[in-house]
N, C-alpha and C positions, 0 to 999 in steps of 0.2 A: 176435154173440159177439166178445169182445175177446181178443186174443192175449196170452198170458202171457209176460212177459219174464223172463229169468233174469239176475241180476246176477252176473257172473263176476269174482271178485277175483283179481288176479294177485299173485304174491309179489314183495315189494320186494327189491331187491338188498341184500346184507349190507354191513356196514361195510368189510370188506376189499375188496370189489368197488368200492365208491364211492371208497375211498382210492386204489386202483390206477388208476381212471379219472382222478381229479383229478391224481395224480402224473404220469400220462402226458401229460395236457393241459398241465400246467405245464412239463414237460420240452420239449415241442414249442415252447411259447411262448418259453422261454429260448434255444432254438437258433435261432429264426427272427426274433425282434425285434432290430433292429440296435442300439438304444440300450441294451440290457441290459449289454453290455460296458462302455459308457461310464459307466453308472450304477454298476456294480460298481467300476470304476476310481476314480470320484469319491468313493465311500463309503470305499474303502481309503485314499486320500490324506487324506481328512478325518480318519479315525480315527487314522492314523499321525501326522498333524500335531498333533492334540490331545494325543496321547501325548508328543510331543516337547516341546510347550509346557509340559505338566505336569511333565515331567522336569527342565526347566530351572528351573522355579519351585520344585521340591522341594528344591533345595540350601539354601533358607532355612528349612527345617523340621528340627527336632531329632528324636531318636528318640522322644520323648514326644509329639510332635505339636505342640509349641509353636513359634511363629515366633521365630527369632533376630532380635534387633534389630541393625541395621547400626551399626557404630561411626561416630560422627560425626567427620569429620576435624577436625583442629585449626584449620585455616583454610579457610574455604569461600568461594570467589570468587563463587558464585551467590547467597549469602544476606546477605552483608555483616554478619555477626554476628547475624542474626535466629535465634531459637530455633525458628521454624516450618519451617526448611528440611528437616529430616529428620523 
């Protein structure tokens, strides 16, 4: 005679339980990994730096989005009268 086996199916955890476990694990990782603070600092400096560069470049853009052309000086020492300077 062979023994009959019963397959018991367990209930899977819900989405809220899975999310809570994942959030808890990430919170522990953020608090314990040393480089997290340095990575956040580097990302912040990079984002602010890009914003500053874009702000300085934005002074050449008009309200319609067109670029203003810089006025060519009357005498330019670097071009010696060439039209390709500006």
